[in-house]
C-alpha positions as CSV (number, residue, x, y, z in Angstrom):
1,M,4.5,-11.9,-12.8
2,T,6.4,-13.0,-9.9
3,I,8.0,-10.6,-7.5
4,Q,9.5,-11.2,-3.9
5,I,8.9,-8.6,-1.4
6,K,11.8,-8.6,1.1
7,T,10.7,-8.0,4.7
8,E,13.8,-8.9,6.9
9,G,15.4,-6.4,8.9
10,L,12.4,-4.0,9.0
11,S,11.5,-2.0,12.2
12,V,8.1,-3.2,12.4
13,P,6.9,-6.9,11.7
14,V,5.4,-6.8,8.1
15,S,3.7,-10.2,7.7
16,Q,3.9,-12.5,4.8
17,S,0.1,-12.2,4.5
18,L,0.5,-8.5,3.6
19,T,3.3,-9.3,1.0
20,A,1.1,-12.1,-0.4
21,L,-1.8,-9.8,-0.8
22,L,0.5,-7.4,-3.0
23,T,1.8,-9.9,-5.1
24,K,-1.4,-11.7,-5.5
25,S,-3.1,-8.6,-6.4
26,L,-0.4,-7.6,-9.0
27,N,-0.7,-10.9,-10.5
28,H,-4.5,-10.8,-10.6
29,K,-4.7,-7.4,-12.0
30,S,-2.1,-8.3,-14.9
31,I,-4.1,-11.2,-15.8
32,E,-7.6,-9.9,-15.3
33,N,-7.1,-6.6,-17.0
34,K,-4.7,-8.0,-19.7
35,L,-2.1,-5.8,-17.8
36,S,-4.2,-2.5,-17.6
37,I,-1.7,-1.3,-15.2
38,D,-1.1,2.6,-15.2
39,G,2.3,3.1,-16.9
40,V,2.3,-0.1,-18.7
41,D,1.1,-0.6,-22.1
42,E,1.8,-4.1,-23.4
43,L,0.8,-7.7,-22.2
44,D,4.6,-8.5,-21.7
45,I,4.2,-9.5,-18.0
46,P,8.0,-10.2,-17.5
47,D,8.9,-6.6,-18.8
48,V,7.2,-5.1,-15.8
49,T,9.7,-6.4,-13.4
50,V,12.4,-5.5,-15.6
51,N,11.4,-1.9,-16.4
52,T,9.8,-1.0,-13.4
53,Y,11.3,0.5,-10.2
54,Y,8.3,1.6,-8.2
55,I,4.8,0.0,-7.8
56,T,2.0,1.8,-6.1
57,F,-1.1,0.1,-4.7
58,N,-4.0,2.3,-4.0
59,F,-6.7,0.7,-2.0
60,R,-9.8,2.7,-2.0
61,S,-13.3,2.3,-0.6
62,P,-16.0,3.9,-3.0
63,D,-18.3,4.4,0.2
64,Y,-15.6,6.5,2.2
65,S,-16.5,10.1,2.7
66,A,-15.9,12.9,5.1
67,E,-19.6,13.0,6.0
68,Y,-20.0,9.3,6.9
69,G,-16.5,7.9,7.3
70,G,-15.9,4.3,6.3
71,Y,-12.7,2.4,5.4
72,H,-9.6,4.6,5.2
73,P,-7.9,4.8,1.8
74,V,-4.5,3.2,1.9
75,E,-1.5,3.7,-0.4
76,I,1.5,1.1,-0.4
77,S,4.5,1.6,-2.4
78,I,7.4,-0.9,-3.2
79,E,10.7,-0.3,-4.7
80,R,12.9,-2.5,-6.8
81,K,16.3,-3.4,-5.4
82,G,18.0,-5.8,-7.9
83,D,16.1,-9.1,-7.9
84,F,14.1,-8.0,-4.7
85,W,11.4,-5.6,-4.0
86,L,11.3,-3.6,-0.7
87,L,8.7,-1.7,1.0
88,S,8.9,2.0,0.5
89,Y,5.9,3.3,2.5
90,I,2.3,2.5,3.7
91,T,0.2,5.5,4.1
92,D,-3.3,5.5,5.7
93,F,-5.4,8.6,4.8
94,S,-8.5,10.0,6.6
95,Y,-10.6,13.0,6.1
96,V,-9.8,16.0,8.3
97,G,-11.8,19.1,8.5
98,S,-15.6,19.2,7.9
99,G,-17.9,20.4,5.3
100,Y,-16.6,22.0,2.2
101,F,-13.1,22.3,3.7
102,A,-12.6,18.5,4.4
103,E,-9.6,16.9,2.8
104,L,-7.7,13.7,2.8
105,A,-4.7,13.9,4.9
106,K,-2.0,11.4,6.2
107,D,-3.4,9.6,9.4
108,A,-0.6,7.1,9.7
109,D,2.5,6.9,7.5
110,F,5.0,3.9,7.9
111,D,8.0,5.2,6.0
112,F,10.4,2.3,5.4
113,T,12.9,4.3,3.4
114,H,13.6,6.7,6.2
115,D,12.5,4.4,9.1
116,E,10.1,6.9,10.4
117,F,6.5,6.8,11.7
118,Q,4.3,9.7,11.3
119,S,0.9,10.3,12.7
120,Q,-1.2,13.3,13.9
121,L,1.0,13.2,17.0
122,G,4.0,13.8,15.2
123,I,7.2,11.9,13.9
124,T,8.9,9.1,15.7
125,R,11.2,6.0,14.9
126,L,9.4,3.2,12.9
127,S,10.2,0.9,15.7
128,D,8.3,3.0,18.2
129,A,5.1,2.0,16.2
130,A,5.5,-1.7,16.0
131,E,2.6,-2.3,18.3
132,F,0.3,0.0,16.7
133,Y,1.4,-1.4,13.1
134,L,0.6,-5.0,14.1
135,V,-3.0,-3.7,14.9
136,W,-3.2,-1.5,11.7
137,E,-2.0,-4.4,9.5
138,A,-4.3,-7.0,10.9
139,N,-7.3,-4.6,10.5
140,F,-6.2,-3.8,6.9
141,L,-5.9,-7.2,6.0
142,E,-9.4,-8.1,7.3
143,Y,-10.9,-5.2,5.3
144,A,-9.0,-6.1,2.2
145,T,-9.1,-9.8,2.1
146,N,-12.2,-10.9,4.1
147,L,-14.7,-7.9,3.8
148,E,-13.3,-7.0,0.3
149,V,-14.1,-3.4,0.8
150,F,-11.4,-1.8,-1.5
151,E,-11.1,-1.3,-5.1
152,L,-7.5,-1.4,-6.1
153,T,-5.5,0.7,-8.7
154,I,-2.0,-0.4,-9.4
155,T,0.7,2.2,-11.0
156,C,4.0,1.2,-12.2
157,H,6.7,3.8,-12.3
158,D,10.0,3.5,-14.2
């Protein structure tokens, strides 16, 4: 399956390395698992792009915990618009609280649909987080591609 993720005109400089990771991951998961992607039942790869309007990528490190920390879980969603795909959001989660009361919460949320950035400090325009985004993306790509710390789940939504 080949998809194109359009990044032009975004308020933060999303790299081609990130979009390549997503498309490569989707292709690899489709072939490796004979398209065992949540929400898709058959091995008809072209039908995924025809019938799918959202794809969610969940990057999870099995070692991440509230007690010991580790690599934050990340969720990335893309949305189909005609022949192209657009980033909907990128959310980085972390544990807040301690002990029994620890829970995963949004640590950083890049919302491309509403052009907003949300962190523990509040909500602002996405463009105000451009420098932070560059650092965040570089770290994420290092963890995902070079260190390979994440397990990936892909969900397709109609």
